[in-house]
C-alpha positions in Angstrom: -11.1 105.0 27.2 -12.6 102.5 24.7 -14.9 104.1 22.2 -15.9 101.1 20.1 -19.2 100.3 21.9 -20.5 103.8 21.9 -22.9 105.1 19.2 -21.1 106.4 16.2 -21.4 110.2 15.5 -19.3 111.4 12.6 -19.3 114.9 13.9 -18.1 114.0 17.4 -14.5 114.8 18.3 -13.1 111.8 20.0 -10.1 113.7 21.4 -10.7 115.5 24.7 -8.5 118.5 23.7 -5.8 119.9 21.3 -6.9 118.1 18.2 -9.8 116.7 16.2 -10.5 113.1 15.3 -13.8 112.0 13.7 -14.8 108.4 13.2 -17.4 107.8 10.5 -17.8 104.1 11.0 -18.4 101.9 8.0 -18.2 104.0 4.9 -18.4 100.9 2.6 -20.9 98.0 2.6 -19.2 94.7 3.4 -19.4 93.6 -0.3 -17.8 96.8 -1.4 -15.1 96.6 1.3 -14.4 93.0 0.3 -14.1 93.9 -3.3 -11.7 96.8 -2.8 -9.6 94.8 -0.3 -8.9 92.0 -2.8 -8.4 94.5 -5.6 -5.8 96.5 -3.7 -4.0 93.4 -2.5 -3.7 92.3 -6.2 -3.0 95.6 -8.0 -1.1 97.9 -5.7 2.7 98.0 -6.2 3.5 97.0 -2.6 7.1 97.3 -1.3 8.5 96.5 2.1 8.9 99.7 4.1 12.3 101.1 4.9 13.6 103.3 7.6 17.0 104.6 8.7 17.4 104.7 12.5 20.7 105.6 14.0 22.3 105.1 10.6 21.0 101.6 10.4 18.7 100.6 7.6 15.5 98.8 8.8 13.2 96.8 6.4 9.8 96.0 7.8 7.5 93.1 7.1 4.7 95.6 6.7 4.5 96.8 3.1 3.7 100.2 1.8 2.8 102.1 -1.4 2.7 105.8 -2.2 0.4 107.3 -4.8 -0.6 110.8 -5.9 -1.7 113.2 -8.6 2.0 114.1 -9.2 5.3 112.2 -8.4 5.4 113.9 -5.0 8.5 113.3 -2.9 7.5 112.3 0.6 10.2 111.8 3.3 9.7 110.1 6.6 12.0 107.9 8.8 15.0 109.3 6.8 13.8 107.8 3.6 12.1 109.4 0.6 9.4 107.9 -1.6 8.0 109.2 -5.0 4.3 108.9 -5.7 3.0 106.6 -8.4 0.1 107.7 -10.6 -3.4 107.1 -9.2 -5.1 103.8 -10.1 -8.9 103.8 -10.9 -9.6 102.0 -7.6 -7.7 104.7 -5.6 -9.5 107.5 -7.5 -12.9 105.9 -6.7 -12.0 105.6 -3.0 -10.6 109.1 -2.9 -13.7 110.6 -4.4 -15.9 108.7 -1.9 -13.7 109.9 1.0 -13.8 113.5 -0.2 -17.5 113.4 -0.6 -18.0 112.1 2.9 -15.5 114.4 4.6 -15.8 117.6 2.6 -12.0 117.6 2.3 -9.7 117.3 -0.7 -6.6 115.1 -1.0 -3.8 114.9 -3.6 -2.0 111.7 -2.4 -2.3 108.5 -0.5 0.0 106.4 1.6 -1.1 102.7 1.8 0.0 100.2 4.4 -0.4 96.4 4.2 -0.4 94.5 7.5 -0.3 90.8 6.8 -1.5 89.8 10.3 -1.6 91.0 13.8 2.1 90.5 14.3 2.6 93.6 12.2 1.8 97.0 13.7 3.0 100.6 14.0 4.8 102.2 16.9 3.8 105.6 18.5 4.3 108.4 16.0 2.7 111.5 14.5 2.4 112.5 10.9 4.0 115.9 11.1 6.4 115.8 8.1 7.2 119.1 6.4 5.9 117.7 3.1 2.3 117.6 4.5 -0.1 120.4 4.8 0.2 121.8 8.3 -2.9 120.9 10.4 -4.5 119.4 7.3 -6.9 116.5 7.3 -5.6 112.9 7.0 -8.4 110.4 6.1 -7.7 106.8 7.1 -9.8 104.2 5.3 -9.5 100.7 6.7 -10.1 97.4 4.8 -9.7 93.9 6.2 -9.1 92.8 9.7 -10.5 94.9 12.5 -7.7 96.5 14.5 -7.4 98.6 17.6 -6.1 102.1 17.0 -4.8 104.3 19.8 -3.9 108.0 20.5 -1.7 109.3 23.2 -1.2 112.9 24.2 2.4 113.9 23.9 2.5 115.8 27.3 -0.2 114.2 29.5 0.0 110.7 28.3 -3.8 110.4 28.2 -4.9 107.7 25.8 -7.9 107.2 23.5 -8.5 103.8 21.9 -11.1 102.7 19.2 -11.6 99.8 16.9 -11.3 100.4 13.1 -13.9 98.3 11.3 -13.7 96.7 7.8 -14.7 99.5 5.4 -14.5 102.3 8.0 -13.2 105.8 7.9 -11.4 107.9 10.5 -10.2 111.5 10.0 -7.4 113.3 11.9 -7.1 117.0 11.5 -6.4 120.4 13.1 -3.6 120.2 15.7 -3.9 116.4 16.2 -0.4 115.7 14.8 1.1 118.5 16.9 -0.2 117.3 20.3 -1.0 113.6 19.8 0.8 110.4 18.9 -1.0 107.4 17.3 -0.2 103.7 16.9 -1.5 100.4 15.6 -0.7 97.9 18.4 0.1 94.3 17.4 -2.2 91.4 18.4 -1.5 87.7 18.2 -5.2 87.1 17.9 -5.4 88.6 14.4 -4.5 86.3 11.5 -6.1 88.2 8.5 -4.6 91.1 6.5 -5.5 94.7 6.8 -5.0 97.4 4.2 -5.0 101.0 5.4 -5.3 104.0 3.0 -4.3 107.4 4.4 -5.4 110.1 2.1 -3.2 113.2 2.6 -2.4 116.6 1.1 1.2 117.3 0.1 2.1 121.0 0.1 2.6 122.2 -3.5 5.7 124.4 -3.8 5.1 128.0 -4.8 5.7 129.0 -8.4 9.4 129.0 -9.3 10.4 126.7 -6.4 12.2 123.5 -7.0 9.9 120.5 -7.4 11.4 117.1 -6.6 11.1 114.5 -9.3 11.8 110.8 -9.2 15.5 110.0 -10.1 
């Protein structure tokens, strides 16, 4: 099911069941989106992503960065990252996203895809560090890319196109029942920056807080 050509309703749930996905369309005007794309490309501390699969270290062409209000430890793909302090640009985009969605976030994982050769395989963001069933707000800058969901049991798929400056929110039981991916495309030659604002669970008083070694 391709949703791109349908009228955008930010309150509509694009998943047929067992989860909630809202697509807000373009949150930023083109001039704003262009500005922030270039700013983030130049100022974010990008690093090639790493994963440990079957005890083998994999380094991706795609680059990532992890920021937050504290040096939160975030573990996925058997590797751990520690959040860098917010930049002014990220705080501005976080405030805009929070105002639009009514949600609050304390961290952001950024991905840089240099072109359509780089994508993301099927996965769900269900790490223990994240707030269970919490909202994940995905802000897209740069090349328009297809984004797909697949139900873990039925295999039913939902696909939409994420525009330059657009916002998508996944919440409730989406990560429990659905996978998502960014499929590669040889037709895309421009970069895309994706900001996923998240909520890391803050440990209870007295519990150990991971700090950067």
